[in-house]
C-alpha positions in Angstrom: 0.0 -0.1 -0.2 1.1 3.6 -0.9 0.6 6.5 0.2 -0.8 9.5 -2.2 0.1 12.7 -1.4 -1.8 15.3 -3.3 -0.8 18.7 -3.3 -3.1 21.4 -4.5 -1.9 24.6 -7.0 -3.7 28.1 -6.0 -7.2 30.3 -4.8 -8.4 26.6 -4.0 -8.9 24.1 -1.1 -8.2 20.5 -1.0 -11.8 19.3 -2.0 -10.7 18.5 -6.0 -9.0 16.0 -5.3 -12.1 14.5 -4.3 -12.9 12.0 -6.8 -9.2 11.0 -7.5 -8.9 10.1 -3.7 -11.9 8.0 -4.2 -9.9 6.6 -7.0 -7.0 5.7 -5.6 -8.8 4.4 -1.5 -10.4 1.8 -4.0 -7.0 0.4 -5.3 -6.1 -0.1 -1.3 -4.0 2.9 -1.0 -3.9 5.6 1.5 -4.3 9.7 0.5 -3.1 12.5 2.2 -4.5 15.6 0.5 -4.1 18.9 2.7 -5.5 22.4 2.2 -2.4 25.0 2.2 -2.4 27.9 4.2 -3.1 30.3 0.5 -5.1 32.4 2.5 -2.7 33.9 4.8 0.1 36.5 3.8 2.0 35.4 6.5 2.7 31.9 4.8 5.4 31.2 2.1 6.2 28.2 0.3 8.3 27.0 3.7 4.6 27.2 5.3 3.2 25.3 2.3 5.6 22.8 2.6 5.1 22.3 6.3 1.6 22.2 5.8 2.2 18.8 3.8 4.8 17.6 6.2 2.9 18.1 9.1 0.0 16.1 7.6 2.0 13.2 6.4 3.3 12.6 9.4 5.2 9.0 9.7 3.7 7.6 7.0 6.2 6.2 4.1 5.6 4.5 0.7 5.2 8.1 -0.5 4.2 9.4 -3.7 3.4 12.9 -4.1 1.2 14.3 -6.7 1.4 18.5 -7.0 -1.1 20.3 -9.4 -0.6 23.7 -10.7 1.3 25.9 -8.6 1.8 23.1 -6.3 4.4 22.4 -8.4 6.8 25.0 -6.6 5.4 22.8 -3.1 6.0 19.3 -4.8 9.8 19.2 -4.7 10.2 21.0 -1.5 8.5 17.9 0.5 10.4 15.8 -1.6 13.6 17.3 -0.1 12.1 17.0 3.8 10.6 13.4 3.4 11.6 9.8 2.1 9.3 10.4 -1.1 9.5 7.5 -3.8 7.9 9.3 -7.0 7.6 13.0 -7.6 4.1 13.6 -10.4 3.9 16.3 -11.8 0.3 16.7 -13.0 0.4 20.0 -15.4 2.4 21.7 -12.7 4.5 24.6 -12.6 8.2 24.0 -12.7 10.2 26.1 -10.8 14.2 26.8 -11.2 16.4 27.4 -8.3 16.4 31.1 -7.2 13.6 31.8 -9.2 10.5 33.3 -7.3 6.7 32.2 -8.5 5.9 35.7 -9.8 9.1 35.5 -11.8 8.2 32.1 -13.2 5.8 33.6 -15.8 7.9 35.4 -17.5 11.0 33.5 -17.4 9.3 30.8 -19.0 7.8 32.9 -21.7 4.3 32.2 -21.0 2.8 35.2 -21.9 3.6 35.0 -25.4 2.8 31.1 -25.5 -0.8 31.9 -24.0 -1.4 34.3 -26.7 -0.5 32.3 -29.5 -2.3 29.3 -27.9 -5.6 31.7 -27.4 -5.0 33.4 -31.2 -5.3 29.6 -32.3 -8.6 28.8 -30.1 -9.6 32.2 -32.2 -10.3 33.8 -28.6 -10.1 37.9 -29.6 -6.7 39.5 -28.1 -7.4 40.7 -24.3 -10.7 38.9 -23.9 -11.2 38.0 -20.4 -12.0 34.3 -20.8 -14.6 32.9 -18.7 -13.1 29.8 -15.8 -15.4 27.4 -17.1 -14.1 27.8 -20.7 -10.7 28.3 -19.8 -10.7 26.1 -16.9 -13.7 23.4 -16.7 -14.6 22.8 -20.2 -13.9 18.9 -19.7 -15.3 18.9 -16.3 -18.7 17.2 -15.6 -20.9 20.8 -15.1 -22.2 19.8 -11.6 -18.0 19.2 -10.2 -17.6 22.4 -12.2 -20.3 24.6 -10.5 -19.4 23.2 -7.6 -15.6 24.2 -7.4 -16.7 27.5 -8.2 -19.5 27.9 -6.0 -17.8 26.9 -2.8 -13.8 25.8 -3.4 -12.2 29.0 -4.9 -10.7 30.7 -2.2 -8.4 34.3 -2.2 -4.7 33.8 -2.7 -2.3 35.7 -0.9 0.2 37.0 -2.6 3.6 36.6 -0.2 4.7 32.7 -1.8 5.0 34.4 -5.2 7.6 37.1 -3.9 10.5 34.9 -2.3 13.0 32.7 -4.6 12.3 29.2 -5.0 14.9 28.0 -2.2 16.1 24.5 -3.4 19.5 24.7 -5.3 19.0 21.6 -7.5 15.8 19.3 -8.3 15.3 17.0 -5.8 17.1 13.2 -5.9 13.5 11.6 -6.5 12.4 9.9 -9.6 10.1 12.3 -11.3 7.6 12.2 -13.8 5.4 14.9 -15.7 2.0 14.4 -16.5 0.1 17.0 -19.1 -3.7 17.0 -19.7 -3.6 18.3 -23.4 -6.9 20.2 -23.6 -5.4 22.4 -20.5 -6.0 25.9 -22.1 -4.4 27.7 -19.2 -1.1 25.5 -19.3 -1.1 24.8 -23.0 0.2 21.4 -23.4 2.7 23.1 -26.1 4.2 25.2 -23.5 4.1 22.5 -20.9 5.6 20.2 -23.3 8.7 22.9 -23.8 9.1 23.6 -20.2 9.2 20.4 -18.7 12.0 19.3 -21.6 14.0 22.5 -21.0 13.8 22.5 -17.1 13.6 18.9 -15.7 14.9 16.9 -19.4 12.2 14.4 -19.2 9.0 14.2 -22.2 6.1 14.5 -20.8 3.0 11.9 -20.9 0.0 13.1 -21.9 -4.0 11.9 -21.0 -7.1 14.2 -22.0 -8.8 16.7 -19.2 -8.5 20.3 -18.8 -6.6 22.2 -16.1 -8.3 20.0 -13.3 -8.3 16.8 -14.8 -8.4 14.7 -11.4 -12.6 15.9 -11.6 -13.2 15.0 -15.4 -10.8 11.6 -15.5 -10.0 10.4 -11.9 -10.0 6.9 -13.0 -7.8 7.7 -16.0 -5.5 9.2 -14.1 -5.3 6.9 -10.9 -4.3 4.6 -13.6 -1.3 6.3 -14.4 -0.4 7.0 -11.5 -0.9 3.6 -10.4 1.3 2.5 -13.6 4.0 5.4 -12.9 4.4 3.7 -9.2 4.5 0.2 -10.3 7.4 0.5 -12.6 9.8 2.4 -10.3 
């Protein structure tokens, strides 16, 4: 039995991991999915990692799954706990010394996103609805529940300090992207993954939250990673 440690992204809570957690528990595994202190202006990335480490406790056989902005926290957890596998799920990949606030320009996100939007026919400068941008492949009831009850204010504090590790932790790492994500377009994610981790991304269907739209397939992907270590 493994312990899956699920690290959520910005401006949200851990609720959105629910369908995936159910799939993993149904396969006999333990799941830890803590809420991060994203509304706390005194909390930075160290405190985010503290929240995860405290929730894990003395559990072992750890598989850390970091999603979106959770990509800055997941490797910090791996630097502090004996993690067997890190999966970067549609996650931001940090570089040593780079703050989360610098990540956008450093990776070329703006031009990449503009080009992806242009190809989809989105007018330049248009503000896209979250249902279209983030949740177009999520079951409508789950999308509505997320937007109505599980969005949180996101403090600016963790975006201002440099990512503290000198190098990527020595933990087997996989990158899994959702090909339908409009917020982090697939072509952009493939490039950043190759440049920063030197690995090729694996791909599955889904929008920015594939754990809601494709929990069974995501569980199967994670289990395949784990069992082939």
